[in-house]
All heavy atoms as TSV, in Angstrom:
chain	resi	resn	atom	element	x	y	z
A	1	ASN	N	N	26.185	2.372	-3.460
A	1	ASN	CA	C	26.547	3.744	-3.785
A	1	ASN	C	C	25.766	4.252	-4.996
A	1	ASN	O	O	25.367	5.409	-5.025
A	1	ASN	CB	C	28.039	3.853	-4.026
A	1	ASN	CG	C	28.852	3.752	-2.756
A	1	ASN	OD1	O	28.343	4.029	-1.672
A	1	ASN	ND2	N	30.100	3.353	-2.878
A	2	GLU	N	N	25.600	3.379	-5.985
A	2	GLU	CA	C	24.887	3.796	-7.195
A	2	GLU	C	C	23.424	4.107	-6.889
A	2	GLU	O	O	22.887	5.115	-7.339
A	2	GLU	CB	C	24.974	2.706	-8.260
A	2	GLU	CG	C	24.338	3.103	-9.564
A	2	GLU	CD	C	24.473	2.041	-10.639
A	2	GLU	OE1	O	25.332	1.150	-10.507
A	2	GLU	OE2	O	23.707	2.102	-11.605
A	3	LEU	N	N	22.790	3.255	-6.113
A	3	LEU	CA	C	21.386	3.471	-5.755
A	3	LEU	C	C	21.216	4.739	-4.924
A	3	LEU	O	O	20.294	5.528	-5.162
A	3	LEU	CB	C	20.831	2.264	-4.998
A	3	LEU	CG	C	19.347	2.279	-4.661
A	3	LEU	CD1	C	18.506	2.456	-5.921
A	3	LEU	CD2	C	18.960	1.004	-3.950
A	4	ALA	N	N	22.112	4.965	-3.981
A	4	ALA	CA	C	22.045	6.185	-3.169
A	4	ALA	C	C	22.193	7.415	-4.049
A	4	ALA	O	O	21.521	8.429	-3.834
A	4	ALA	CB	C	23.116	6.158	-2.085
A	5	GLY	N	N	23.041	7.344	-5.057
A	5	GLY	CA	C	23.205	8.457	-5.989
A	5	GLY	C	C	21.938	8.732	-6.777
A	5	GLY	O	O	21.575	9.886	-7.012
A	6	LEU	N	N	21.253	7.678	-7.187
A	6	LEU	CA	C	19.986	7.854	-7.899
A	6	LEU	C	C	18.933	8.503	-7.006
A	6	LEU	O	O	18.178	9.366	-7.446
A	6	LEU	CB	C	19.483	6.508	-8.420
A	6	LEU	CG	C	20.321	5.866	-9.520
A	6	LEU	CD1	C	19.831	4.452	-9.813
A	6	LEU	CD2	C	20.303	6.714	-10.778
A	7	TYR	N	N	18.886	8.080	-5.751
A	7	TYR	CA	C	17.947	8.694	-4.810
A	7	TYR	C	C	18.259	10.170	-4.611
A	7	TYR	O	O	17.359	10.998	-4.507
A	7	TYR	CB	C	17.989	7.990	-3.454
A	7	TYR	CG	C	17.372	6.620	-3.411
A	7	TYR	CD1	C	17.844	5.664	-2.530
A	7	TYR	CD2	C	16.302	6.281	-4.222
A	7	TYR	CE1	C	17.273	4.404	-2.461
A	7	TYR	CE2	C	15.732	5.018	-4.171
A	7	TYR	CZ	C	16.215	4.088	-3.288
A	7	TYR	OH	O	15.652	2.846	-3.222
A	8	ARG	N	N	19.544	10.520	-4.549
A	8	ARG	CA	C	19.926	11.929	-4.375
A	8	ARG	C	C	19.575	12.759	-5.601
A	8	ARG	O	O	19.221	13.926	-5.493
A	8	ARG	CB	C	21.414	12.034	-4.067
A	8	ARG	CG	C	21.773	11.738	-2.635
A	8	ARG	CD	C	23.207	12.140	-2.315
A	8	ARG	NE	N	24.175	11.442	-3.148
A	8	ARG	CZ	C	24.707	10.246	-2.876
A	8	ARG	NH1	N	24.365	9.617	-1.781
A	8	ARG	NH2	N	25.592	9.693	-3.682
A	9	ASP	N	N	19.680	12.152	-6.783
A	9	ASP	CA	C	19.411	12.888	-8.021
A	9	ASP	C	C	17.920	13.047	-8.314
A	9	ASP	O	O	17.526	13.964	-9.018
A	9	ASP	CB	C	20.072	12.191	-9.209
A	9	ASP	CG	C	21.587	12.316	-9.185
A	9	ASP	OD1	O	22.107	13.187	-8.460
A	9	ASP	OD2	O	22.246	11.530	-9.887
A	10	ALA	N	N	17.109	12.166	-7.775
A	10	ALA	CA	C	15.669	12.206	-8.051
A	10	ALA	C	C	15.005	13.314	-7.238
A	10	ALA	O	O	15.319	13.516	-6.073
A	10	ALA	CB	C	15.035	10.872	-7.701
A	11	ASP	N	N	14.097	14.029	-7.866
A	11	ASP	CA	C	13.348	15.069	-7.165
A	11	ASP	C	C	12.063	14.519	-6.548
A	11	ASP	O	O	11.527	15.091	-5.612
A	11	ASP	CB	C	12.990	16.210	-8.117
A	11	ASP	CG	C	14.218	16.956	-8.587
A	11	ASP	OD1	O	15.160	17.125	-7.784
A	11	ASP	OD2	O	14.252	17.355	-9.763
A	12	ILE	N	N	11.572	13.418	-7.114
A	12	ILE	CA	C	10.307	12.829	-6.677
A	12	ILE	C	C	10.480	11.318	-6.538
A	12	ILE	O	O	11.130	10.690	-7.368
A	12	ILE	CB	C	9.190	13.099	-7.701
A	12	ILE	CG1	C	8.967	14.597	-7.878
A	12	ILE	CG2	C	7.892	12.419	-7.298
A	12	ILE	CD1	C	8.064	14.942	-9.035
A	13	ALA	N	N	9.867	10.762	-5.504
A	13	ALA	CA	C	9.802	9.308	-5.349
A	13	ALA	C	C	8.341	8.913	-5.237
A	13	ALA	O	O	7.595	9.474	-4.433
A	13	ALA	CB	C	10.565	8.860	-4.114
A	14	LEU	N	N	7.932	7.964	-6.044
A	14	LEU	CA	C	6.548	7.487	-6.059
A	14	LEU	C	C	6.537	6.063	-5.523
A	14	LEU	O	O	7.058	5.147	-6.147
A	14	LEU	CB	C	5.992	7.536	-7.481
A	14	LEU	CG	C	4.575	7.034	-7.694
A	14	LEU	CD1	C	3.584	7.886	-6.924
A	14	LEU	CD2	C	4.233	7.029	-9.171
A	15	ASP	N	N	5.954	5.885	-4.350
A	15	ASP	CA	C	5.913	4.588	-3.681
A	15	ASP	C	C	4.452	4.232	-3.433
A	15	ASP	O	O	3.889	4.586	-2.407
A	15	ASP	CB	C	6.696	4.657	-2.371
A	15	ASP	CG	C	6.777	3.326	-1.653
A	15	ASP	OD1	O	6.654	2.276	-2.311
A	15	ASP	OD2	O	6.966	3.332	-0.422
A	16	THR	N	N	3.833	3.552	-4.399
A	16	THR	CA	C	2.408	3.251	-4.280
A	16	THR	C	C	2.142	1.756	-4.488
A	16	THR	O	O	1.537	1.350	-5.481
A	16	THR	CB	C	1.582	4.063	-5.293
A	16	THR	OG1	O	2.106	3.825	-6.601
A	16	THR	CG2	C	1.614	5.536	-4.974
A	17	PRO	N	N	2.558	0.924	-3.539
A	17	PRO	CA	C	2.253	-0.505	-3.657
A	17	PRO	C	C	0.759	-0.747	-3.436
A	17	PRO	O	O	0.084	0.034	-2.773
A	17	PRO	CB	C	3.076	-1.136	-2.543
A	17	PRO	CG	C	3.207	-0.059	-1.520
A	17	PRO	CD	C	3.281	1.233	-2.311
A	18	LEU	N	N	0.275	-1.828	-4.003
A	18	LEU	CA	C	-1.137	-2.173	-3.838
A	18	LEU	C	C	-1.405	-2.821	-2.494
A	18	LEU	O	O	-2.529	-2.851	-2.021
A	18	LEU	CB	C	-1.597	-3.084	-4.972
A	18	LEU	CG	C	-1.521	-2.454	-6.354
A	18	LEU	CD1	C	-1.935	-3.472	-7.415
A	18	LEU	CD2	C	-2.386	-1.210	-6.448
A	19	ARG	N	N	-0.368	-3.363	-1.895
A	19	ARG	CA	C	-0.500	-3.904	-0.537
A	19	ARG	C	C	0.820	-3.716	0.182
A	19	ARG	O	O	1.871	-3.603	-0.434
A	19	ARG	CB	C	-0.931	-5.351	-0.547
A	19	ARG	CG	C	-0.005	-6.252	-1.289
A	19	ARG	CD	C	-0.551	-7.651	-1.298
A	19	ARG	NE	N	-0.060	-8.305	-2.495
A	19	ARG	CZ	C	-0.042	-9.585	-2.663
A	19	ARG	NH1	N	-0.490	-10.375	-1.732
A	19	ARG	NH2	N	0.418	-10.104	-3.762
A	20	SER	N	N	0.756	-3.697	1.474
A	20	SER	CA	C	1.930	-3.419	2.288
A	20	SER	C	C	2.792	-4.664	2.436
A	20	SER	O	O	2.302	-5.785	2.504
A	20	SER	CB	C	1.502	-2.917	3.667
A	20	SER	OG	O	2.629	-2.499	4.384
A	21	GLY	N	N	4.068	-4.427	2.490
A	21	GLY	CA	C	5.036	-5.489	2.714
A	21	GLY	C	C	6.271	-4.869	3.343
A	21	GLY	O	O	6.229	-3.744	3.826
A	22	VAL	N	N	7.362	-5.564	3.302
A	22	VAL	CA	C	8.605	-5.003	3.812
A	22	VAL	C	C	9.154	-4.100	2.722
A	22	VAL	O	O	9.742	-4.548	1.754
A	22	VAL	CB	C	9.615	-6.115	4.167
A	22	VAL	CG1	C	10.914	-5.510	4.644
A	22	VAL	CG2	C	9.027	-7.048	5.196
A	23	ASP	N	N	8.921	-2.819	2.871
A	23	ASP	CA	C	9.276	-1.850	1.845
A	23	ASP	C	C	10.147	-0.771	2.460
A	23	ASP	O	O	9.685	0.030	3.265
A	23	ASP	CB	C	8.002	-1.246	1.248
A	23	ASP	CG	C	8.294	-0.262	0.146
A	23	ASP	OD1	O	9.412	-0.276	-0.397
A	23	ASP	OD2	O	7.399	0.533	-0.173
A	24	LEU	N	N	11.401	-0.752	2.062
A	24	LEU	CA	C	12.329	0.247	2.594
A	24	LEU	C	C	12.582	1.387	1.616
A	24	LEU	O	O	13.312	2.321	1.932
A	24	LEU	CB	C	13.661	-0.424	2.949
A	24	LEU	CG	C	13.574	-1.500	4.023
A	24	LEU	CD1	C	14.935	-2.150	4.209
A	24	LEU	CD2	C	13.073	-0.913	5.323
A	25	PHE	N	N	11.985	1.311	0.433
A	25	PHE	CA	C	12.239	2.299	-0.609
A	25	PHE	C	C	12.034	3.732	-0.122
A	25	PHE	O	O	12.900	4.590	-0.300
A	25	PHE	CB	C	11.353	2.011	-1.824
A	25	PHE	CG	C	11.309	3.118	-2.825
A	25	PHE	CD1	C	12.400	3.371	-3.633
A	25	PHE	CD2	C	10.192	3.920	-2.944
A	25	PHE	CE1	C	12.373	4.401	-4.553
A	25	PHE	CE2	C	10.154	4.948	-3.858
A	25	PHE	CZ	C	11.249	5.185	-4.670
A	26	ALA	N	N	10.906	4.014	0.480
A	26	ALA	CA	C	10.597	5.382	0.913
A	26	ALA	C	C	11.597	5.870	1.965
A	26	ALA	O	O	12.062	7.007	1.911
A	26	ALA	CB	C	9.178	5.464	1.458
A	27	LYS	N	N	11.933	5.003	2.897
A	27	LYS	CA	C	12.888	5.385	3.944
A	27	LYS	C	C	14.278	5.601	3.366
A	27	LYS	O	O	14.995	6.511	3.782
A	27	LYS	CB	C	12.920	4.319	5.029
A	27	LYS	CG	C	11.636	4.241	5.816
A	27	LYS	CD	C	11.695	3.132	6.828
A	27	LYS	CE	C	10.362	3.018	7.552
A	27	LYS	NZ	N	10.356	1.931	8.513
A	28	GLU	N	N	14.667	4.773	2.407
A	28	GLU	CA	C	15.965	4.946	1.760
A	28	GLU	C	C	16.018	6.261	0.999
A	28	GLU	O	O	17.020	6.972	1.033
A	28	GLU	CB	C	16.248	3.782	0.810
A	28	GLU	CG	C	16.505	2.469	1.512
A	28	GLU	CD	C	16.565	1.295	0.562
A	28	GLU	OE1	O	16.110	1.422	-0.607
A	28	GLU	OE2	O	17.055	0.235	0.980
A	29	PHE	N	N	14.930	6.591	0.295
A	29	PHE	CA	C	14.875	7.853	-0.446
A	29	PHE	C	C	15.058	9.034	0.502
A	29	PHE	O	O	15.879	9.915	0.254
A	29	PHE	CB	C	13.539	7.966	-1.195
A	29	PHE	CG	C	13.344	9.285	-1.884
A	29	PHE	CD1	C	14.004	9.577	-3.067
A	29	PHE	CD2	C	12.499	10.249	-1.353
A	29	PHE	CE1	C	13.832	10.800	-3.703
A	29	PHE	CE2	C	12.305	11.474	-1.981
A	29	PHE	CZ	C	12.978	11.743	-3.159
A	30	VAL	N	N	14.326	9.038	1.599
A	30	VAL	CA	C	14.411	10.138	2.565
A	30	VAL	C	C	15.809	10.205	3.179
A	30	VAL	O	O	16.390	11.285	3.326
A	30	VAL	CB	C	13.335	9.981	3.667
A	30	VAL	CG1	C	13.553	10.967	4.794
A	30	VAL	CG2	C	11.948	10.149	3.066
A	31	ALA	N	N	16.389	9.072	3.511
A	31	ALA	CA	C	17.716	9.041	4.142
A	31	ALA	C	C	18.809	9.552	3.214
A	31	ALA	O	O	19.799	10.125	3.681
A	31	ALA	CB	C	18.043	7.620	4.591
A	32	CYS	N	N	18.636	9.389	1.916
A	32	CYS	CA	C	19.666	9.799	0.953
A	32	CYS	C	C	19.552	11.261	0.545
A	32	CYS	O	O	20.448	11.792	-0.108
A	32	CYS	CB	C	19.602	8.920	-0.289
A	32	CYS	SG	S	20.169	7.243	0.016
A	33	ARG	N	N	18.474	11.909	0.904
A	33	ARG	CA	C	18.268	13.302	0.504
A	33	ARG	C	C	19.039	14.221	1.435
A	33	ARG	O	O	18.550	14.621	2.483
A	33	ARG	CB	C	16.779	13.644	0.531
A	33	ARG	CG	C	15.909	12.792	-0.354
A	33	ARG	CD	C	16.245	12.911	-1.791
A	33	ARG	NE	N	16.119	14.300	-2.199
A	33	ARG	CZ	C	16.411	14.747	-3.394
A	33	ARG	NH1	N	16.843	13.939	-4.303
A	33	ARG	NH2	N	16.263	16.014	-3.677
A	34	ILE	N	N	20.253	14.555	1.053
A	34	ILE	CA	C	21.145	15.353	1.903
A	34	ILE	C	C	20.900	16.855	1.720
A	34	ILE	O	O	20.728	17.583	2.689
A	34	ILE	CB	C	22.616	15.019	1.589
A	34	ILE	CG1	C	22.878	13.547	1.877
A	34	ILE	CG2	C	23.557	15.902	2.389
A	34	ILE	CD1	C	24.185	13.043	1.336
A	35	GLN	N	N	20.879	17.313	0.489
A	35	GLN	CA	C	20.756	18.747	0.201
A	35	GLN	C	C	19.304	19.213	0.216
A	35	GLN	O	O	18.905	20.005	1.048
A	35	GLN	CB	C	21.369	19.046	-1.177
A	35	GLN	CG	C	22.834	18.731	-1.261
A	35	GLN	CD	C	23.697	19.797	-0.631
A	35	GLN	OE1	O	23.308	20.958	-0.582
A	35	GLN	NE2	N	24.861	19.427	-0.148
A	36	ASN	N	N	18.531	18.722	-0.725
A	36	ASN	CA	C	17.131	19.119	-0.870
A	36	ASN	C	C	16.241	17.964	-0.434
A	36	ASN	O	O	16.546	16.804	-0.719
A	36	ASN	CB	C	16.826	19.475	-2.330
A	36	ASN	CG	C	17.685	20.630	-2.803
A	36	ASN	OD1	O	17.941	21.549	-2.058
A	36	ASN	ND2	N	18.133	20.572	-4.045
A	37	PRO	N	N	15.122	18.248	0.215
A	37	PRO	CA	C	14.294	17.156	0.719
A	37	PRO	C	C	13.609	16.331	-0.365
A	37	PRO	O	O	13.348	15.162	-0.177
A	37	PRO	CB	C	13.277	17.846	1.615
A	37	PRO	CG	C	13.254	19.253	1.155
A	37	PRO	CD	C	14.614	19.554	0.605
A	38	GLY	N	N	13.303	16.911	-1.512
A	38	GLY	CA	C	12.576	16.180	-2.537
A	38	GLY	C	C	11.118	15.984	-2.132
A	38	GLY	O	O	10.673	16.472	-1.094
A	39	VAL	N	N	10.386	15.256	-2.963
A	39	VAL	CA	C	8.966	14.998	-2.705
A	39	VAL	C	C	8.753	13.492	-2.681
A	39	VAL	O	O	9.151	12.789	-3.602
A	39	VAL	CB	C	8.071	15.630	-3.795
A	39	VAL	CG1	C	6.623	15.276	-3.580
A	39	VAL	CG2	C	8.264	17.137	-3.829
A	40	LEU	N	N	8.123	13.025	-1.632
A	40	LEU	CA	C	7.806	11.616	-1.488
A	40	LEU	C	C	6.300	11.443	-1.589
A	40	LEU	O	O	5.540	12.081	-0.861
A	40	LEU	CB	C	8.304	11.089	-0.145
A	40	LEU	CG	C	7.977	9.641	0.189
A	40	LEU	CD1	C	8.611	8.692	-0.818
A	40	LEU	CD2	C	8.421	9.322	1.604
A	41	ILE	N	N	5.873	10.583	-2.516
A	41	ILE	CA	C	4.459	10.270	-2.682
A	41	ILE	C	C	4.289	8.803	-2.303
A	41	ILE	O	O	4.940	7.933	-2.888
A	41	ILE	CB	C	3.992	10.501	-4.139
A	41	ILE	CG1	C	4.264	11.949	-4.551
A	41	ILE	CG2	C	2.515	10.158	-4.283
A	41	ILE	CD1	C	4.035	12.214	-6.033
A	42	VAL	N	N	3.446	8.548	-1.317
A	42	VAL	CA	C	3.254	7.179	-0.837
A	42	VAL	C	C	1.782	6.801	-0.878
A	42	VAL	O	O	0.897	7.652	-0.879
A	42	VAL	CB	C	3.793	6.980	0.602
A	42	VAL	CG1	C	5.285	7.213	0.670
A	42	VAL	CG2	C	3.085	7.866	1.589
A	43	SER	N	N	1.561	5.509	-0.876
A	43	SER	CA	C	0.204	4.974	-0.827
A	43	SER	C	C	-0.283	4.967	0.614
A	43	SER	O	O	0.468	4.579	1.518
A	43	SER	CB	C	0.198	3.543	-1.374
A	43	SER	OG	O	-1.025	2.922	-1.090
A	44	PRO	N	N	-1.515	5.361	0.859
A	44	PRO	CA	C	-2.049	5.263	2.216
A	44	PRO	C	C	-2.239	3.800	2.640
A	44	PRO	O	O	-2.453	3.517	3.804
A	44	PRO	CB	C	-3.381	6.000	2.144
A	44	PRO	CG	C	-3.759	5.982	0.714
A	44	PRO	CD	C	-2.483	5.938	-0.073
A	45	LEU	N	N	-2.118	2.883	1.696
A	45	LEU	CA	C	-2.255	1.456	1.979
A	45	LEU	C	C	-0.954	0.838	2.485
A	45	LEU	O	O	-0.953	-0.274	2.985
A	45	LEU	CB	C	-2.706	0.712	0.718
A	45	LEU	CG	C	-3.949	1.269	0.028
A	45	LEU	CD1	C	-4.192	0.548	-1.288
A	45	LEU	CD2	C	-5.149	1.169	0.930
A	46	SER	N	N	0.153	1.561	2.339
A	46	SER	CA	C	1.446	1.016	2.761
A	46	SER	C	C	1.734	1.379	4.208
A	46	SER	O	O	1.196	2.342	4.752
A	46	SER	CB	C	2.565	1.541	1.864
A	46	SER	OG	O	2.850	2.889	2.150
A	47	ALA	N	N	2.598	0.620	4.814
A	47	ALA	CA	C	2.997	0.903	6.198
A	47	ALA	C	C	3.746	2.225	6.293
A	47	ALA	O	O	3.721	2.882	7.332
A	47	ALA	CB	C	3.863	-0.227	6.732
A	48	ASN	N	N	4.409	2.632	5.217
A	48	ASN	CA	C	5.156	3.891	5.234
A	48	ASN	C	C	4.244	5.099	5.367
A	48	ASN	O	O	4.648	6.130	5.890
A	48	ASN	CB	C	5.989	4.026	3.957
A	48	ASN	CG	C	7.116	3.037	3.917
A	48	ASN	OD1	O	7.710	2.718	4.944
A	48	ASN	ND2	N	7.428	2.543	2.748
A	49	GLY	N	N	3.024	4.986	4.892
A	49	GLY	CA	C	2.093	6.105	4.962
A	49	GLY	C	C	1.830	6.576	6.378
A	49	GLY	O	O	1.718	7.769	6.643
A	50	GLU	N	N	1.760	5.643	7.295
A	50	GLU	CA	C	1.508	5.989	8.690
A	50	GLU	C	C	2.712	6.661	9.341
A	50	GLU	O	O	2.564	7.454	10.256
A	50	GLU	CB	C	1.161	4.730	9.481
A	50	GLU	CG	C	-0.075	4.023	9.005
A	50	GLU	CD	C	-0.270	2.691	9.695
A	50	GLU	OE1	O	0.581	2.295	10.513
A	50	GLU	OE2	O	-1.288	2.039	9.408
A	51	LYS	N	N	3.899	6.334	8.869
A	51	LYS	CA	C	5.131	6.808	9.501
A	51	LYS	C	C	5.673	8.088	8.887
A	51	LYS	O	O	6.605	8.665	9.412
A	51	LYS	CB	C	6.195	5.720	9.407
A	51	LYS	CG	C	5.797	4.448	10.114
A	51	LYS	CD	C	6.794	3.360	9.863
A	51	LYS	CE	C	6.291	2.053	10.465
A	51	LYS	NZ	N	7.081	0.920	10.041
A	52	MET	N	N	5.105	8.521	7.763
A	52	MET	CA	C	5.632	9.686	7.060
A	52	MET	C	C	4.522	10.685	6.765
A	52	MET	O	O	4.078	10.829	5.626
A	52	MET	CB	C	6.319	9.227	5.772
A	52	MET	CG	C	7.451	8.280	6.045
A	52	MET	SD	S	8.287	7.848	4.536
A	52	MET	CE	C	9.706	7.021	5.219
A	53	PRO	N	N	4.066	11.396	7.781
A	53	PRO	CA	C	2.941	12.315	7.576
A	53	PRO	C	C	3.271	13.500	6.666
A	53	PRO	O	O	2.364	14.146	6.156
A	53	PRO	CB	C	2.606	12.777	8.997
A	53	PRO	CG	C	3.853	12.587	9.778
A	53	PRO	CD	C	4.542	11.400	9.163
A	54	GLU	N	N	4.556	13.786	6.438
A	54	GLU	CA	C	4.937	14.903	5.573
A	54	GLU	C	C	4.799	14.552	4.095
A	54	GLU	O	O	4.814	15.429	3.243
A	54	GLU	CB	C	6.388	15.337	5.848
A	54	GLU	CG	C	6.631	15.821	7.254
A	54	GLU	CD	C	6.966	14.682	8.224
A	54	GLU	OE1	O	7.047	13.512	7.786
A	54	GLU	OE2	O	7.130	14.958	9.408
A	55	ALA	N	N	4.687	13.271	3.787
A	55	ALA	CA	C	4.601	12.821	2.396
A	55	ALA	C	C	3.233	13.156	1.808
A	55	ALA	O	O	2.261	13.368	2.529
A	55	ALA	CB	C	4.836	11.311	2.329
A	56	LEU	N	N	3.178	13.179	0.487
A	56	LEU	CA	C	1.902	13.291	-0.207
A	56	LEU	C	C	1.340	11.887	-0.354
A	56	LEU	O	O	2.091	10.920	-0.479
A	56	LEU	CB	C	2.105	13.924	-1.587
A	56	LEU	CG	C	2.677	15.336	-1.607
A	56	LEU	CD1	C	2.881	15.793	-3.050
A	56	LEU	CD2	C	1.781	16.296	-0.857
A	57	PHE	N	N	0.024	11.773	-0.356
A	57	PHE	CA	C	-0.605	10.453	-0.420
A	57	PHE	C	C	-1.361	10.290	-1.727
A	57	PHE	O	O	-2.101	11.172	-2.133
A	57	PHE	CB	C	-1.552	10.250	0.764
A	57	PHE	CG	C	-0.828	10.188	2.071
A	57	PHE	CD1	C	-0.702	11.321	2.863
A	57	PHE	CD2	C	-0.240	9.012	2.489
A	57	PHE	CE1	C	-0.012	11.272	4.059
A	57	PHE	CE2	C	0.455	8.949	3.684
A	57	PHE	CZ	C	0.565	10.077	4.468
A	58	ALA	N	N	-1.165	9.130	-2.361
A	58	ALA	CA	C	-1.853	8.797	-3.602
A	58	ALA	C	C	-2.311	7.351	-3.525
A	58	ALA	O	O	-1.489	6.445	-3.377
A	58	ALA	CB	C	-0.925	8.999	-4.791
A	59	ASN	N	N	-3.619	7.151	-3.603
A	59	ASN	CA	C	-4.179	5.810	-3.569
A	59	ASN	C	C	-4.029	5.174	-4.945
A	59	ASN	O	O	-4.593	5.677	-5.918
A	59	ASN	CB	C	-5.654	5.873	-3.172
A	59	ASN	CG	C	-6.261	4.507	-2.974
A	59	ASN	OD1	O	-5.821	3.524	-3.541
A	59	ASN	ND2	N	-7.305	4.464	-2.168
A	60	PRO	N	N	-3.268	4.073	-5.067
A	60	PRO	CA	C	-3.038	3.476	-6.390
A	60	PRO	C	C	-4.304	2.913	-7.036
A	60	PRO	O	O	-4.320	2.681	-8.239
A	60	PRO	CB	C	-2.023	2.370	-6.106
A	60	PRO	CG	C	-2.174	2.060	-4.666
A	60	PRO	CD	C	-2.599	3.328	-4.008
A	61	TYR	N	N	-5.357	2.722	-6.273
A	61	TYR	CA	C	-6.627	2.254	-6.831
A	61	TYR	C	C	-7.460	3.401	-7.395
A	61	TYR	O	O	-8.441	3.165	-8.081
A	61	TYR	CB	C	-7.444	1.518	-5.769
A	61	TYR	CG	C	-6.874	0.173	-5.411
A	61	TYR	CD1	C	-6.275	-0.030	-4.175
A	61	TYR	CD2	C	-6.932	-0.896	-6.297
A	61	TYR	CE1	C	-5.745	-1.270	-3.836
A	61	TYR	CE2	C	-6.412	-2.128	-5.972
A	61	TYR	CZ	C	-5.823	-2.313	-4.742
A	61	TYR	OH	O	-5.303	-3.531	-4.410
A	62	ASP	N	N	-7.086	4.631	-7.094
A	62	ASP	CA	C	-7.812	5.813	-7.560
A	62	ASP	C	C	-6.918	6.569	-8.537
A	62	ASP	O	O	-6.106	7.407	-8.150
A	62	ASP	CB	C	-8.183	6.687	-6.357
A	62	ASP	CG	C	-9.043	7.874	-6.721
A	62	ASP	OD1	O	-9.186	8.173	-7.926
A	62	ASP	OD2	O	-9.565	8.508	-5.787
A	63	ILE	N	N	-7.074	6.274	-9.815
A	63	ILE	CA	C	-6.183	6.819	-10.836
A	63	ILE	C	C	-6.271	8.338	-10.911
A	63	ILE	O	O	-5.257	9.023	-11.046
A	63	ILE	CB	C	-6.484	6.187	-12.211
A	63	ILE	CG1	C	-6.155	4.694	-12.151
A	63	ILE	CG2	C	-5.691	6.859	-13.311
A	63	ILE	CD1	C	-6.593	3.918	-13.363
A	64	SER	N	N	-7.463	8.900	-10.810
A	64	SER	CA	C	-7.595	10.356	-10.911
A	64	SER	C	C	-6.937	11.038	-9.705
A	64	SER	O	O	-6.314	12.099	-9.866
A	64	SER	CB	C	-9.056	10.775	-11.035
A	64	SER	OG	O	-9.802	10.370	-9.908
A	65	ASN	N	N	-7.035	10.442	-8.524
A	65	ASN	CA	C	-6.356	10.989	-7.348
A	65	ASN	C	C	-4.849	10.931	-7.514
A	65	ASN	O	O	-4.149	11.902	-7.225
A	65	ASN	CB	C	-6.781	10.241	-6.089
A	65	ASN	CG	C	-5.900	10.563	-4.904
A	65	ASN	OD1	O	-5.007	9.787	-4.553
A	65	ASN	ND2	N	-6.126	11.714	-4.295
A	66	THR	N	N	-4.348	9.811	-7.998
A	66	THR	CA	C	-2.906	9.665	-8.212
A	66	THR	C	C	-2.419	10.679	-9.226
A	66	THR	O	O	-1.376	11.315	-9.040
A	66	THR	CB	C	-2.568	8.228	-8.661
A	66	THR	OG1	O	-3.003	7.311	-7.660
A	66	THR	CG2	C	-1.086	8.063	-8.882
A	67	ALA	N	N	-3.169	10.873	-10.305
A	67	ALA	CA	C	-2.810	11.863	-11.308
A	67	ALA	C	C	-2.789	13.268	-10.721
A	67	ALA	O	O	-1.889	14.071	-11.007
A	67	ALA	CB	C	-3.763	11.795	-12.493
A	68	ALA	N	N	-3.771	13.584	-9.898
A	68	ALA	CA	C	-3.835	14.918	-9.275
A	68	ALA	C	C	-2.645	15.143	-8.338
A	68	ALA	O	O	-2.072	16.237	-8.319
A	68	ALA	CB	C	-5.141	15.076	-8.508
A	69	VAL	N	N	-2.276	14.117	-7.589
A	69	VAL	CA	C	-1.127	14.249	-6.677
A	69	VAL	C	C	0.148	14.414	-7.478
A	69	VAL	O	O	1.005	15.247	-7.142
A	69	VAL	CB	C	-1.041	13.042	-5.716
A	69	VAL	CG1	C	0.245	13.067	-4.915
A	69	VAL	CG2	C	-2.238	13.033	-4.789
A	70	LEU	N	N	0.317	13.671	-8.553
A	70	LEU	CA	C	1.497	13.822	-9.415
A	70	LEU	C	C	1.546	15.207	-10.035
A	70	LEU	O	O	2.611	15.812	-10.160
A	70	LEU	CB	C	1.510	12.747	-10.494
A	70	LEU	CG	C	1.880	11.348	-10.029
A	70	LEU	CD1	C	1.600	10.339	-11.128
A	70	LEU	CD2	C	3.325	11.300	-9.601
A	71	HIS	N	N	0.390	15.726	-10.424
A	71	HIS	CA	C	0.341	17.065	-11.012
A	71	HIS	C	C	0.751	18.120	-9.987
A	71	HIS	O	O	1.437	19.088	-10.319
A	71	HIS	CB	C	-1.060	17.342	-11.541
A	71	HIS	CG	C	-1.208	18.628	-12.283
A	71	HIS	ND1	N	-0.427	19.725	-12.089
A	71	HIS	CD2	C	-2.057	18.983	-13.257
A	71	HIS	CE1	C	-0.789	20.709	-12.863
A	71	HIS	NE2	N	-1.781	20.284	-13.587
A	72	LYS	N	N	0.324	17.934	-8.768
A	72	LYS	CA	C	0.640	18.874	-7.682
A	72	LYS	C	C	2.138	18.970	-7.510
A	72	LYS	O	O	2.722	19.978	-7.305
A	72	LYS	CB	C	-0.032	18.410	-6.401
A	72	LYS	CG	C	0.145	19.335	-5.242
A	72	LYS	CD	C	-0.603	18.787	-4.029
A	72	LYS	CE	C	-0.481	19.700	-2.858
A	72	LYS	NZ	N	-1.176	19.186	-1.686
């Protein structure tokens, strides 16, 4: 319950792993967003990137790109 509350309160979720694994963070964030959709930023290197085309993409190896996406 506490984690779901944090996901609901957050306006942005940044999910930029350097390599893909079993990562449910992005899906949990989206599932908990009841009122407002929020903004999800994912790494194109993660498996979530392929499944969430509405998300913004930030390559964790490209610092200037990640900064630009965060600024957006």
